[in-house]
N, C-alpha and C positions, 0 to 999 in steps of 0.2 A: 784076755792076755791076763797070762802068768808071770807072774814075780815070786823071789826066791822070800822074800822077806816079807811080814808079817804088813799087810794093809798100809797102816799108822803110824807114824814118829811120833810121838808125841815128848816136847818141850819142855821143861820147869824151871823157873831160873827166880832168887833171889837175887838185891838191884839195890844199893842203899844210895841214896841221895844225901847230903849235906849241903843247904843255904843252897840251894838251881829251882830253877823252872822249864825241864824240860819242854811241856810244851803248856799252851795256856789257851782261853775262852779269848770271846771277840771284846772284851773287858780288858784282857790282862792280868787275867786272875788265875789262880791253881784252877784246874779241874778237878771234879768232886763226887761224889756221890755217897748215900748211906747207906752197908751195908752191916748185918749183924747189930743194928740197933746204935752203929756208931758211924758216923761220918767219915772216908776215906780219903785222902788223897789218889787224882786217877794222873795217869796217859792215856788218854786214847789208841786203840787199835789202830786207827791210820794214821797216829803219829807213828805206831813201833814201822808198819811195813811199810812208809815212806823211809823212814830213818835204814830199812834193812834193803830196800829196792835199792836207793840211790848208792848205800855201799857198796852191794857188789857190784853194783855197775861201774860203779869207780874201781876198784880192782880190774875189773877186768878188764878194761880199757887202759889201765897201767899194766896190762899183760899180768896177772896178780892171780894166785888162787884157782881152783878148776875150773872156773867157767872162763882163763884168759882167752881160749878159741873160739870161744862162740861169740853171740854180736848182743848186744841189747836192746833194749827197749828205750823210747824215750815218750814222756806225757807231755804236750804242750800244745797250745794254739798255733807255732808259729811254721805249720807242715808248706806253709804260701812262702812263705823268707825264705824256707831253707830250701824248697825248691828255686824259688830264684837266683840265689846266690851260687846253685850249682851251674844251670845254665848259662848265667854272665860268665861265672870262672872257669868253666869247663868248655862251652859252647859257645862261647862270645857274642851272645845273645845281649842288646840293648838292656837294660835296668829297668827302663819303662816298658815295652813289651816283654822283655820275660817275667816282672811282678802282675803284669795284666793276663798274661798269658795260665801262669799258673793257678790264680785264683780263680779262674772261667775251667780249666782243669776240673778243680776241687768243687767250685759250684754244680758243675756239671756229674758228679759225682754224688748229689746228695748235699753236700756241707755248706754251710752258711756263715757270714761274715758280719761284723761288726758294722755298725752305724755312728759309730764316733769315728772322731778324726785319728783319736788315739788305736782304736780298734778295726779299722777299714781294712789291717790285712791280715787281720788273726781271726779262726773259725770262732765260732762262738760256743763252742764248748771244746773242752780238752782231748785230743786226740793221742790216745796210749800207740803207738807204733815202733817197727824195729826202726833207732837210731839214725840208718843209713836208708830210708823212705825219698825223702826228698830229692837225691843224686838219684835214685835207679827211678823216681818221676821223669824228672829230669832228662833220663839218659832217652824214654820210652817217649817224651814230648818229641824229643830232637829227632830220633831216628823214624817216625811219624810224622815227622814236619808238614811231607804234603797232606794229610788224612789230617793232620790235626788244623792246620790254617783254614782248610776248607769247612770244618767246623765250628770253628771261630770267628766266620764272616758270619756264619746264620746266629751266633752267641752273640753277637754284637750287634748285629739289625735286632733282635728283639730283645737288648738292653734298651736301643735309640727307641725301640716302637713304644719299651714300656717307660720313657724316659717323656717322652711328647705326651705320651696319657697323665702322663702324671701331672705334666707341665699344666695341659688344656682343664685340666681339674681344679691345678689351685689359681692360674686366671677367671674359670667361671665363676669360680667361690669368692675371689676379689671381686667380682662387678658384680654380683649380686648384694654385697655390703657398703657398695659405692649406690649400688641404688637403693637400699633398705631408706627407709624412711631414720630421721631422726627422733621424734614422736618419741616421747619417755612413755605415754599412756599404750602406745602402736601393740598389740599381740607381741610376743616372741616369736620367732621362726622356729616351726617344726625344729625336731631332735633330727638328725642325720646319721647315717650311718658314719663310724670310724673313717678317717679322710685320711689314716696314714697308707701308704706308698704301699701298693696294689703290688701282690710278690712278680718275679717276673719269671713265665713262662720258661727254662731252659731249654733248647732241643738236645735232644740224648744226642750222648757221646756218642759212637762208633763202637763195635760190641770192641773189637780189636782193640782200642784208645781205652776204654772203660777196663778193660780185663788186665792191663798193664798196667793200668792204677790200682784197682784194687792187689792184686799180688804183689805188687808194692810194700802195699800199707798189712800183706798181710803176715804170720808171727814170724814162719820162717824159723832161722833158730835163735831167737831171740826169748833167749830162755826165761828170763824175766817173765814174760807173757804170758805164758804154761805158768809159772807158777802163782804170779798174783792174780793174772787172772785180766779179763777184761769187758767193757761194756758200750757200744756202739749201735743207739738206735737209729742215730741217722744217716745209717746206709746198710741198707736192708742186707747185702750179698757178704759184708763185711761180719764173718762170725764172731757172735760174743763169745770170748774165753772163759768158761769158768773153772775159777784160779784153785791151784791143788793144796793153796796154804789158808790155815787160817790160823787168826792171830784174835786171840783176845786182848780185854783193858787191862793194863797193868793198876793196881791198885795196894793203897798202903795194907800193910799185916798191923799196924796200929791203929789207933786212931789221928785224923790229918793232925800237920802239923805244920803250920805256915806262918811267916809273920809281914808286913809290910815295914819294906824296908827303908828309910827316910836317905836317899842320894843328894850331894850338893856339888857339882862339878862346876870347878874353879874355871875361870878367863887368866889363861895365861901373861897376858895382855896387862891385862889391871894388877896380879900380885907382882908382875916384876916392874911397874911400876911406882906401888906402895912397899916393897923392898929398896927401893931408890929414895924415897921420897926424902927431901931435906928440909919439911918441917913435917906437925904434926898434921894438920889441915891439908895437907898434897893427901899423906896416908890415907887419912878419914872419906877424901873424894873418892877414894879408889878400892875404899870396904865392901864386904861382901861377895855370895857367889854367885858363877856366872848365870848357876843355873839350877833349881831344887825341882826334886820332885820324890813320887814312890812307888816302886817295885815289889811285888809279891816275889814271897822267894816262899820252897815248901824242903822240909829235911821228912827224910823215913826210908823206912825198908820196904821197898817194892816188891808184890809176887806178879809175875807173868807168867803169858803160857803162850807157845804156837802149837801147829799139829802140822804134818808133811801128811797129804794121800798120794802114797806111791803109783796106787793102782792108776788115776784119775793124772797124774804127770805125764805117768807115760803116755796115756790115751791122747792127751793134750800133742805131745810130738810126735807123735803118730801124727793126729790130724793135720798138725799144722806140715807135713810131708817128707819127716825119719821113716828110711826104715827100719824094723824093729829093733839091730845089732846097734843102730845108733842113734834112737832115741834111748836104747838098755843102758849105753855108752856115758850120756847126755843127763837123763833122771841121776844115775851117782853122781855126778859130777854137782847136777844141782841140789842134790841134797848134802854134801859134803858145805857147799858156798851158802845154803839155807841155813846148817848148821854156826856153822864161822858166825854169819852173818846177826844171826840173832843174837849170840854174844859179845859179839865188839862193837853193833851197832847202837846208838845212841839220838835217839830227837836232839838237833842241833840248837834249842830257843836256847839264848844268855850264853850260849856255848865261852864268848869271850871272857863274859864279866865273870861266871861260875868257874870255868873248865869244867862244866859235868862230862864232856865225852872223853876224860879219861875216866869214866867209871868203869870198873870191873865188876860181873855179880861175885856174890857172896856164895851163891853156890848154881851149879846147875846141874841137870838131871834130863838124863836121855834116856826114854825107853819104847817099845814097840807094843800093837796091838790090835785085833783085829776092827776096834774104835778108839775112834780118838779119847781121850782122858784129862780132864782139865780139874784140876786141884785146888780151886777156889775156896771148898766148901772146908779144909785143913784149916780156913783161916776166918772161916766166919764168925766163930767167938777170938774174938780183936787178942792180938797180945798188950800183956799188960805190964809195962817198962818194971812197974814199982814192984809187981810180984815174980814175975816170971824171967825178968833180969834185959838182957840187951835184947834188942828185936832177932838185927838178923841172927844168932845164935838159938834163942828161944822158936823161932818160926823153919829156922834147920832141922831142928828135934821133931819140930810139929810134921813138915814135909816129909822127912823122913819117917816118921812112924806109918801118916798116909800112906805114905808108897807103900811100907809094908804091909799095911793091911788091904789092902784095892790087889798087892800081888800075891797072897795070901787063897784070898776068896775070887777073883777072878784068874782064868786058865791060862784065858790069852794073852794075858798083858804079861808082860818079860819083867826080870829086875834090872836091866838097861847097865846102864852105867855112870858117874857121876865126879864131878870137877866142881873142886872149891879153891878160893883165891885169898879166904880168907884164915888168920893164924889161930882163932878158935873156932871157927868150925873146921879145919885140918884138926886141930885136937881130938876134935868131937868124932870124925871119921874113924881116927886113929886106934878112940878108946874101942869102939862100935864093931871095927874090924879085930880089935883084939880079945873080944866078948863074942866074937862071932856073932852079931848080928848085926853086920852090915847090911842092909835090906836092897842096895846095888852093888857094884863092882866100879873101886872108886879109878879113877885113868889122870894121868899127868898131862898130860896134852892136850887140846883143844880136836888136836884130827883125829885123838883115839876117841872121842865121842861120836863118830858115825862106829853105828855098828857093823 
């Protein structure tokens, strides 16, 4: 399969956060690692990918952007619940019957469910599939209701037999315990095998039923699955999709800067009583905060990178069933949305208390090549703001110089296009353009970043 452009699109961005926490570890602390002998605050690739994926899905579902005419994927454990809801709403199944049927069908496919009351209707693993998969499974089960209920009878019998065997095992164990001597000096009973419930041998789904459910979970025109990929070890027939997108961890180009912010949350009722107190004793009784604590916040300019394999994207689309011409149209739309999400999407942790999702990149650089280009090496020597000046401006100079060096020595790396939302960097770009040393073409809109 040939494409008219170089195989890889490389994207680079400098982005500044002030008193924010876009992502945190299990202890609520900023993520960080050491690079170039200095600790750098980090934003994980997983956080960036999710932010971009959900940003694009929301736009598509709202009828906005290049992917508005395509479906999107959803990563969830709730496919049995979605199938139940569709069976009840669209085909008038009873709720209990519908959830039993939905779980049975998915278990027949090879998926397993949680064992706690809170997870009994949830698959044990997250499952990334087109958003309408539950509707399609429900339609298939209803269309082939006779064959499905015949299989469901066998499934129920297998479950009942397994439950009876487990109950018999529990009763036998209980009887052995009652018969055991209470003598403390008696020898201990030999260890037995794990007594957890044995896995029920579910009868295989008839081929037509299984094929229909597998088809419902196939990527089809859920473009985000072809871009970001998915791994499904539980169902052999569902092809693992090796995504076309690569994302780096973002890291600060200067040493990490973070604070542990002490906060006090007011109790409105207490404050109102204090303000209206008629003597100082009543006021004293209602003094103090309602809750106190600490939150970690970071500041800094981050470098981040992503790349899109145009060839792999088209292969994935063709493998999902698209004809060549449709795959090409979809690939171009996916690339335009990929760039848009790279620029606009922000991880949503602490959104309301830091307004971090209002951030725009200081600088974005997009270019092509026969391989992806990751410019982390430009910042192995960290920016020292005491001597280099503000990190964003110094970082922009460093990034553009690095890009100029690479495009001079690598014939496959194109100059590309750049966009800024920063006043100081705009002045830098204007000066470089006037001197004839700007290493890429400046664009003024996000859409123009697409080649």
